[in-house]
C-alpha positions in Angstrom: -48.4 4.8 -17.0 -45.2 2.8 -17.1 -43.0 4.0 -19.7 -40.6 1.2 -21.5 -37.4 2.4 -22.9 -35.7 0.5 -25.6 -32.0 0.5 -26.1 -29.4 -0.8 -28.3 -26.4 -2.8 -27.0 -23.4 -0.9 -26.2 -21.0 0.4 -28.6 -18.1 2.7 -29.3 -20.3 5.6 -29.0 -21.6 5.1 -25.6 -19.4 2.8 -24.3 -15.7 3.0 -23.3 -13.7 0.4 -21.5 -12.4 1.9 -18.3 -8.7 2.2 -17.9 -5.8 4.3 -16.5 -4.3 4.1 -19.7 -7.1 6.6 -20.9 -5.9 9.0 -17.9 -2.6 9.2 -19.5 -3.8 9.6 -23.1 -5.9 12.7 -21.9 -3.1 14.2 -19.6 -0.6 13.8 -22.7 -2.9 16.7 -24.4 -4.7 18.4 -21.6 -1.3 18.6 -19.1 1.5 18.2 -22.2 3.6 21.1 -21.0 3.3 20.6 -17.3 5.9 18.7 -15.2 5.2 14.9 -14.8 8.5 13.8 -13.6 11.2 15.0 -11.3 14.3 13.1 -10.6 17.1 15.1 -9.5 18.1 16.8 -12.5 15.7 14.5 -14.8 12.5 16.5 -15.7 9.7 15.6 -18.1 6.5 16.9 -19.0 3.4 15.1 -19.5 4.0 15.1 -23.4 7.4 14.0 -23.0 6.4 11.3 -20.5 3.6 10.0 -22.8 5.8 9.2 -25.7 8.6 7.7 -23.7 5.9 5.2 -22.4 4.7 4.5 -25.9 8.2 3.7 -27.0 8.7 1.5 -24.3 5.5 -0.2 -25.0 6.5 -0.7 -28.8 10.0 -1.8 -27.7 8.1 -4.5 -25.5 6.1 -5.9 -28.1 9.3 -6.0 -30.1 10.8 -8.5 -27.7 8.0 -10.4 -28.2 5.7 -9.6 -25.2 2.1 -10.2 -26.1 -1.6 -10.0 -24.6 -1.9 -11.6 -21.4 1.8 -12.1 -20.4 3.4 -11.2 -17.5 6.1 -8.6 -17.2 7.8 -9.1 -13.9 9.7 -5.6 -12.7 12.4 -5.2 -9.7 13.3 -1.8 -9.1 12.8 0.9 -6.7 10.7 3.9 -7.2 12.5 5.8 -10.2 11.0 6.8 -13.3 11.5 3.8 -15.3 8.9 1.9 -12.9 6.5 4.6 -13.4 6.7 4.4 -17.1 6.3 0.5 -17.2 2.9 1.3 -14.8 1.6 2.4 -18.4 3.6 0.8 -21.0 3.0 -2.9 -19.8 -0.7 -2.5 -19.8 -0.9 -0.4 -23.0 -0.2 -3.5 -24.8 -2.6 -5.5 -22.9 0.3 -7.2 -21.0 0.5 -7.7 -17.1 2.6 -5.9 -14.5 4.3 -7.7 -11.6 6.3 -5.2 -9.4 8.4 -7.5 -7.4 9.4 -6.6 -3.7 12.9 -6.0 -3.7 13.0 -6.7 0.0 12.2 -10.2 -0.7 14.6 -13.3 -0.3 15.5 -15.0 -3.5 13.6 -18.1 -2.9 10.5 -16.4 -2.7 11.5 -14.2 -5.7 12.0 -17.1 -7.6 8.9 -18.8 -6.5 6.6 -15.7 -7.4 8.2 -15.7 -10.9 7.4 -19.5 -11.8 3.8 -18.8 -10.1 3.4 -15.6 -12.1 4.3 -17.5 -15.7 6.4 -14.5 -15.8 7.8 -14.1 -19.7 10.2 -11.0 -19.3 12.2 -9.6 -16.0 13.3 -6.1 -16.0 15.5 -5.7 -13.3 17.4 -2.3 -11.9 21.2 -3.3 -11.8 21.5 -3.1 -8.3 19.2 -6.5 -8.2 20.3 -8.6 -11.0 22.4 -10.6 -8.5 19.2 -11.6 -6.5 17.6 -12.1 -9.8 20.4 -14.8 -10.8 19.9 -16.3 -7.2 15.8 -16.4 -7.9 16.6 -18.4 -11.0 18.6 -20.8 -9.0 15.7 -21.6 -6.6 13.3 -21.7 -9.8 15.4 -24.0 -11.8 15.2 -22.0 -14.8 16.3 -18.9 -16.7 13.9 -16.0 -17.9 14.8 -13.3 -20.4 16.1 -10.1 -18.3 16.4 -6.8 -19.3 18.5 -4.5 -17.1 17.8 -0.8 -15.9 21.0 1.3 -14.8 19.7 4.1 -13.0 21.9 7.3 -13.4 21.4 7.4 -9.4 21.9 4.1 -8.6 24.9 2.2 -7.3 26.0 1.2 -11.1 25.7 4.8 -12.4 28.9 5.7 -14.4 29.8 2.0 -15.1 30.0 -0.1 -18.3 26.6 -1.9 -17.3 24.5 -1.8 -20.5 21.1 0.0 -19.9 18.8 -2.5 -21.7 15.9 -0.3 -21.1 17.0 2.7 -22.5 16.9 0.5 -25.9 13.4 0.2 -25.5 13.2 4.1 -26.0 14.8 3.9 -29.4 11.4 2.2 -30.9 9.1 4.3 -32.7 6.3 5.2 -30.2 3.3 2.8 -30.2 0.2 4.4 -31.8 -2.8 2.6 -30.9 -5.3 3.8 -27.6 -3.8 1.2 -25.4 -7.3 0.7 -24.3 -8.3 -2.7 -23.5 -10.7 -5.0 -25.1 -12.4 -5.6 -22.0 -12.2 -3.4 -18.8 -11.9 -6.5 -16.7 -9.1 -7.9 -18.2 -5.9 -8.2 -16.1 -3.8 -5.1 -15.7 -1.4 -5.8 -12.6 -0.7 -9.2 -10.7 0.3 -8.1 -7.2 1.6 -10.5 -4.5 0.4 -10.3 -0.7 3.0 -9.8 1.7 2.8 -13.9 3.2 2.9 -13.3 6.5 2.0 -16.8 6.6 2.8 -19.2 3.9 3.3 -18.7 0.2 2.2 -15.1 -1.1 -1.1 -15.4 -3.1 -1.2 -13.9 -6.4 -4.0 -11.0 -6.5 -5.4 -9.9 -10.0 -6.1 -6.2 -10.8 -8.3 -5.2 -13.8 -8.3 -2.1 -15.7 -11.8 -1.1 -14.4 -10.6 -1.2 -10.8 -7.6 0.5 -11.2 -9.2 3.5 -12.9 -11.8 3.6 -10.5 -9.6 3.5 -7.6 -7.4 6.4 -9.2 -10.6 8.7 -9.4 -12.0 7.9 -6.3 -8.8 8.9 -4.6 -9.1 12.3 -6.3 -12.0 12.8 -4.7 -11.5 11.1 -1.2 -8.1 13.0 -0.6 -9.3 16.2 -2.4 -6.5 16.2 -4.5 -6.3 19.5 -6.6 -4.9 19.9 -9.9 -1.2 20.3 -10.6 -0.3 18.8 -7.2 3.7 18.0 -6.5 3.5 14.3 -5.2 6.9 12.7 -3.2 7.1 9.0 -4.2 7.6 7.2 -1.0 4.7 4.3 -1.2 6.8 1.7 -2.7 5.3 0.6 -6.1 5.3 -3.0 -5.4 2.7 -2.4 -2.7 -0.3 -2.1 -4.4 0.9 -0.5 -7.1 1.7 2.5 -5.1 -1.6 2.4 -3.7 -2.7 3.4 -7.5 -1.2 6.7 -6.9 1.0 6.7 -10.2 -2.5 6.0 -12.2 -4.2 8.9 -10.5 -1.5 12.0 -11.1 -2.4 12.0 -14.7 -5.8 12.9 -13.8 -4.8 16.4 -12.3 -1.6 16.8 -14.1 0.5 16.4 -11.1 4.4 15.7 -11.0 5.9 12.5 -9.1 8.9 13.5 -7.6 11.5 10.5 -6.8 14.4 10.1 -4.5 15.3 6.0 -4.9 16.2 6.1 -1.3 13.0 6.5 1.0 15.7 8.2 3.7 14.6 11.0 5.8 17.4 13.4 4.7 16.3 12.8 1.1 13.0 13.3 1.5 13.1 16.4 3.4 15.5 17.8 1.1 13.0 17.1 -1.9 9.8 18.4 0.1 11.8 21.7 0.4 13.1 22.0 -3.0 9.9 20.5 -5.0 7.3 22.3 -2.6 5.6 19.0 -1.9 2.0 18.9 -1.2 1.0 15.3 -1.1 2.6 12.1 -0.3 1.7 8.5 1.0 3.7 6.6 3.7 3.3 3.8 6.1 3.4 4.9 10.1 6.5 3.3 10.3 7.8 5.9 7.8 5.8 8.7 9.3 7.8 7.7 12.8 11.0 7.7 10.9 10.2 11.6 9.9 9.2 12.7 12.9 12.4 11.5 14.7 14.5 12.6 12.2 17.3 15.3 13.0 17.0 16.6 9.4 13.3 17.8 10.0 11.9 21.2 9.5 12.7 23.7 12.2 8.9 24.8 12.2 5.7 23.2 10.8 5.2 23.3 7.1 3.1 26.0 5.6 0.9 25.4 4.0 0.5 22.1 5.6 1.2 19.0 3.7 -1.4 16.2 2.8 -0.7 13.0 3.9 -1.9 9.7 3.5 -1.0 6.7 5.7 -1.8 3.0 5.8 -0.4 -0.4 6.2 -0.9 -0.7 10.0 -3.3 0.8 12.3 -0.7 4.3 13.2 -0.2 5.0 16.8 -1.9 7.8 18.0 1.5 9.3 19.3 2.9 9.4 15.8 0.2 11.1 14.5 0.3 13.9 17.7 4.2 14.4 16.4 3.6 14.2 12.5 0.9 17.1 13.1 3.1 19.6 15.1 5.3 19.4 11.7 2.8 20.4 9.6 1.6 17.2 8.1 -2.2 16.8 8.1 -2.3 13.0 8.1 -5.3 11.0 7.0 -5.1 7.2 7.5 -6.8 5.2 5.1 -7.5 1.2 5.2 -7.5 -1.5 2.5 -5.6 -4.6 1.4 -3.8 -5.8 -1.5 -6.9 -7.7 -2.7 -8.5 -3.9 -2.7 -6.5 -2.1 -4.4 -5.3 -0.6 -1.3 -7.2 2.1 0.3 -11.0 1.9 0.1 -11.7 3.7 3.5 -10.8 6.9 5.1 -10.9 8.7 8.1 -12.5 11.8 7.0 -11.8 14.6 9.1 -15.0 16.3 11.0 -15.6 20.0 12.0 -16.6 19.1 15.2 -13.0 17.5 15.8 -11.3 20.8 15.5 -12.1 22.0 19.2 -10.6 18.5 20.9 -7.2 18.2 22.3 -4.5 17.1 20.2 -4.4 13.6 21.8 -8.2 13.6 21.5 -7.8 14.2 18.0 -4.9 11.4 17.2 -7.2 8.9 18.8 -9.6 9.9 16.5 -7.6 9.8 13.4 -6.3 6.7 14.2 -9.8 5.0 13.0 -10.2 3.6 9.7 -13.5 5.5 8.8 -15.9 5.4 6.2 -15.9 3.5 2.9 -14.1 5.8 -0.1 -16.5 7.6 -2.6 -16.1 4.6 -5.3 -16.7 1.7 -2.9 -20.4 0.3 -2.4 -19.9 -0.7 1.1 -17.6 -1.5 4.0 -19.5 -3.1 6.6 -18.6 -5.0 10.1 -20.4 -8.2 10.0 -20.9 -10.9 12.4 -20.0 -14.1 10.6 -22.1 -16.3 13.2 -25.2 -14.4 11.8 -24.7 -12.4 9.0 -25.8 -9.0 10.5 -24.1 -5.8 10.7 -22.8 -5.1 14.0 -24.5 -2.4 15.9 -22.6 1.3 16.1 -21.5 0.6 19.8 -17.8 0.7 19.8 -17.4 -2.3 21.4 -19.1 -5.4 19.5 -16.8 -7.0 16.9 -17.5 -8.3 13.6 -15.2 -9.0 10.3 -14.9 -6.2 8.0 -16.2 -7.1 4.5 -16.3 -5.3 1.6 -18.0 -4.8 -1.8 -16.5 -2.7 -4.5 -15.4 -2.3 -8.1 -12.1 -1.7 -6.7 -11.8 -5.7 -5.2 -9.4 -7.9 -7.2 -10.6 -10.0 -9.8 -9.3 -13.2 -8.0 -6.6 -15.0 -6.8 -4.3 -16.1 -9.5 -4.3 -19.7 -10.0 -6.2 -20.5 -6.7 -10.0 -21.1 -7.4 -10.5 -22.5 -3.5 -9.0 -19.2 -1.8 -10.8 -17.2 -4.0 -14.1 -19.0 -3.6 -13.4 -18.7 0.2 -12.4 -14.9 0.0 -15.8 -14.1 -1.8 -18.1 -16.0 0.2 -21.6 -14.8 0.4 -21.2 -12.3 -2.1 -19.0 -10.1 0.1 -14.9 -9.9 0.0 -13.9 -10.9 4.0 -10.8 -9.5 4.8 -9.9 -11.2 8.0 -9.9 -7.9 10.0 -11.6 -8.0 13.1 -13.5 -4.0 13.8 -16.0 -2.3 15.7 -18.3 0.6 14.5 -18.5 3.9 16.5 -21.8 5.8 17.0 -20.6 8.2 14.2 -20.2 5.2 11.6 -16.4 5.2 11.8 -14.7 1.7 11.6 -12.2 1.0 13.9 -9.5 -2.0 13.2 -9.2 -3.9 16.5 -7.0 -6.6 15.1 -6.7 -9.5 12.4 -9.2 -12.1 13.6 -6.2 -14.8 14.4 -4.4 -11.9 16.8 -7.7 -11.2 19.0 -6.5 -12.5 22.6 -9.3 -14.0 24.4 -8.2 -13.9 28.3 -10.5 -15.7 30.7 -13.5 -14.8 28.6 -12.5 -11.0 27.5 -11.7 -10.0 24.5 -8.2 -8.1 24.2 -7.1 -6.0 20.8 -3.5 -6.2 20.4 -3.8 -2.9 18.5 -5.1 -1.4 21.7 -2.3 -2.6 23.8 0.4 -2.1 21.0 -0.8 1.9 20.8 -0.1 2.0 24.8 3.4 0.6 24.4 4.1 2.9 21.5 3.9 5.8 23.7 6.5 4.7 26.0 9.5 7.3 25.0 11.8 4.0 25.1 10.0 1.9 22.6 11.2 1.8 19.0 8.2 -1.0 17.8 6.0 -3.5 19.5 3.7 -6.1 18.9 1.5 -7.9 21.1 0.2 -11.5 20.6 -1.4 -14.4 23.1 0.6 -16.2 25.4 -1.0 -19.4 26.8 -1.7 -19.3 30.3 -2.9 -22.2 32.7 -5.9 -20.2 34.5 -7.0 -17.6 32.0 -6.4 -19.8 29.1 -4.2 -17.0 27.2 -2.7 -13.6 28.1 -1.1 -10.8 26.4 2.3 -10.8 25.6 4.5 -7.8 24.5 7.7 -8.2 22.3 9.5 -5.0 22.2 11.8 -3.5 20.4 13.7 -0.6 22.1 15.3 2.6 21.2 19.0 2.9 21.0 20.7 3.7 24.3 17.4 2.8 26.3 16.8 0.1 28.9 14.1 -0.2 30.8 13.0 -3.5 32.5 10.1 -5.3 31.6 8.5 -4.6 35.0 8.7 -0.9 34.3 7.0 -1.7 30.7 3.9 -3.5 32.4 3.6 -0.6 35.0 3.7 1.9 32.0 0.8 -0.3 30.2 -1.0 -0.8 33.5 -1.6 2.7 34.0 -3.3 3.2 30.9 -5.1 -0.1 30.6 -7.4 -2.0 32.2 -5.4 -5.0 34.5 -6.6 -8.0 32.3 -5.3 -6.0 29.2 -2.1 -5.0 30.5 0.9 -7.7 29.2 1.5 -10.5 31.7 5.4 -10.9 30.2 7.6 -8.3 28.0 10.1 -9.9 25.6 12.7 -7.7 24.1 14.6 -8.1 21.2 14.7 -6.8 17.3 11.3 -7.7 16.0 10.9 -10.0 12.7 9.3 -8.4 9.8 8.2 -8.8 6.4 9.6 -7.1 3.5 7.2 -4.6 3.5 8.1 -3.8 7.4 4.9 -5.7 8.6 5.8 -7.3 12.0 5.8 -11.3 11.8 3.3 -12.1 14.5 2.8 -15.5 13.2 6.3 -16.2 14.4 6.0 -14.3 17.7 2.6 -16.2 18.1 5.0 -19.6 17.9 7.5 -18.3 20.3 5.0 -17.2 22.9 3.5 -20.6 22.3 6.9 -22.2 22.9 
């Protein structure tokens, strides 16, 4: 006989909105005396950090910030920005971390589009903010941070941020009424057109933090080095993860190799996240360790498929690099290249090739699929048939701010469509081949620009590389390589092409090589749309 269960409505006893604020509230008690922040001589334990957050929250309320207001912050990775990741959402406001590498016009656009009520700016960027106001056509109240390790340290620049710390700490729980409530507003990197505003909610941020602990196998009391900019998917949501495990966040302000290596040694760093370009900088720096780190350091990399050559070099250094994949719209990483035991016996190059795959879904993600948009079918596990990466997860954005049309397009048929082309291998691991618009079709053959770029990066003289389609009267289009060389090197285009031909099928080999500094976005991504235009011309 079928049983019928009656249940009452959700109530305070059995339903609490998910939020990373809960993680902080717990850490303030459970991990009270453990270190939370290290920045030079500055050190806070979790109790002190939580009290500072609550004071800042109270100070923001006193300045008139209310639920739903956007607070924009332009600041490097320093403790104040970490505090604001909790203080702003604690009072129901929305955190908008600004990319400090952007030009004034784009900053001005974002401030206007985000309906910003208050700007909090490190004093090194007040000039940029003022220039942004010129483009915006109005001013917004500004609150200044004077960082004691920044360029204005020791000057008479007023630190208005510190004035927030004089308020009696906020005493509420800080939890939202609705876990679907907006927590953060992040803007895409704008590789084509204006950047779009991506809305994060409390539920997604909390689940991303918890899922990362599981996927990365993060133990208690980790020593985490802050490298991933907090304007990039809120530091991949790692700031909201660390309270769960009572870990400490170690800051250097500037992510330059010497400072990073010094911090790794001084603070016994166990974990950090970094884009492939940062891993390349570390692998090639003269300030690196004399031998491999022991114990090995756990590293997460994302932002672009890492060249296998870089993964080989970092492994020799004692860095266990796990590639993850995601987008601004998915709170950062939603798939991982989880290491398999049967990879242990492979050669270093074979391991690096496998590590360059984007892998399988994170624990809190319902599904990451590769789908043929024409048929709606999942592609076979043959490592060859391409489809588009589609995602279903609680860690998919709420939508694009003030852009219902773009939101509807992104969420067609009950999936979030990434715009990335991928294949699925026999073991179920996904591998990105290209952005869909970057696939080169030459004589009816699909060519992955990522595959060709991986070969270019193996050339000892290549610092950076990008491959795009160049119109061709015979083949329709052919691969064209744009190459940025290392200092002191001068290979010819013919030499680069010959190198590629030794590693690739003939039709995949670049038919032209253009040398020069590659155009990049403020997050360091190569602007392929500019290169495609150059190739067409």
